[in-house]
N, C-alpha and C positions, 0 to 999 in steps of 0.2 A: 317450598322453601329449600329442601334438600337438593333439588335439581339445580337451582340457581347457585347454591354454594358449590356444588360439584363442578358446574360449568365454569365458575370463576377460578376454582383451583386448577382445572385443566388448562385454562387460558394462561395462567402463570407458568405452568409446566411447559407448555408448548411455545411460549414467547421466546423468541431468539435474542441472542446478544450480538449485535452487529460489531464487526471489526473496528470500524470508524465511520464517521458521517461522510456523506458525499460533499464534494466541493460545491460552492455556489456557482451557478451558471454565470459566466462573464457576459457583460454587455457587448454588443457588436454592432453599433450604429453605422460603421463604415464598411461593413461586410468584409472584414479582414479575414484572409484565408486561414491563418493560424488559429484565430479565435473560433472560426467556424469548425475547424477540425477538433478543437478542444471541446466544443459544444457537442459534437458527434460522439466523442469519447465518453462524455458525461451521460449522454442519453443511453448509452449501451452498458453502463456500469451495473454490475451485479454485486451488491455488497456481500462479502463472505462473512461467515460467523467467526468470532474470535477464536473458538476452539479449533476450527478447521485450518486456520492460518498457522497456529502453533507458536506465534510470537505476539507480543502486545504491539498495538499501534502506538506511535509516539503520541504523547498526550494531546497536542493540538493538530494532529495530522488530519488531512481531508483527502478522501479518495477522488482521483480524477480519471483513472483508467483501470480496467480489469481485463483479464483474458483467461481463457480456458486452455487446458492441454491441447496441443496441436496447433494452436493459433500462434503466430509470430515465431514459429520454429522451435518452440520449447515444449517438452512433454509435461510441463508443470502448469499449475494455476499461477496467476500473477496478479498482484494488487500494487498499484502505484499511487503514492500519496505525496502531498507536499506539506511542508511545515513552515511556519513563519520564524522558527528558531534557527539560529546559526548552526552550520554543519557540525562543528566540534562538539556541541552539546548533544546533538542527535547521536553522533558516534558514541559518545560516552554513555548515553542511555542504553544503546544496544549492546555495548560491552558488558553492561550489568544484566542484560536480559536475554542473552543467548546462552546455550549450554557451555559449560567450562571447557569441553573438549573441541569447541569450534575454533577455527583459525580466523584471523583477520589481517587485513593488509590494505594499505593505501596504494592503489594502482593508478598512477597518473591522475589523481584528483577524484577517483571513484573509490570509495571505501567499501571493501567486501568483507562479509562474514560468511563462513561456510564450514561444512564438515565433509571430508572426503577429498576427492581430486580437485585441486585448484583450477585446472583448465576446464573441467566440467562445470564448476561453479561460475566461472567467468562467461561461459557460453550458455548459462541458464539451463543446464541439464540436470542439476541436482539442487535440492533446496538451498537457498542462499538469500542474503540481504545485500543490496547495493544502495549506497548512500552517496549523493553528489550534490553540488551546488545547483540551485534552480535558476541560474542565469537565463536559460533558454525559455523560461516560463514567465518572466517578469512582465512581458507585454500582455499576458493573459491574466495572471494573478500577481499584481505588483508587490504584494506582501510576502510572496513565496521566497524562502531563502534556501530551502533544502528539499531535495526529492528523495523519497525512500521507496525502493522497489523490493518487494518480497516475492520470492518464488517458493511455492509450497505445493505438497502433494494434495 
């Protein structure tokens, strides 16, 4: 009985706390190239732990793409999510959930949060959050309104 109890306790201690759930796989009956690419991204998603990202996921966020340092020209990990919520509410959420010393700026429709050099943040060279409208993803996930990209160590 002690072995079972200890095993259950260890299971609870080792259980991870995922950053956010993965997006649902879109249907692709017409073999659309954009949807096929999205499916490939989803198949390669590695869901990070909440504590490794360092920021909370937006409450209804769904992960559709991740990358590791060195991929896509950035020395950082990346997690991309979409939300059904309008961009202004998502931006307000992150204003409340980033450190007070972080800067933020709307740069031609992409809202940035960062600490340090602004140019490095825009080039995904330092931890940052980028928030934009999800117009380019409507054909894949029609309910998507906002894309949230977080670069983290």
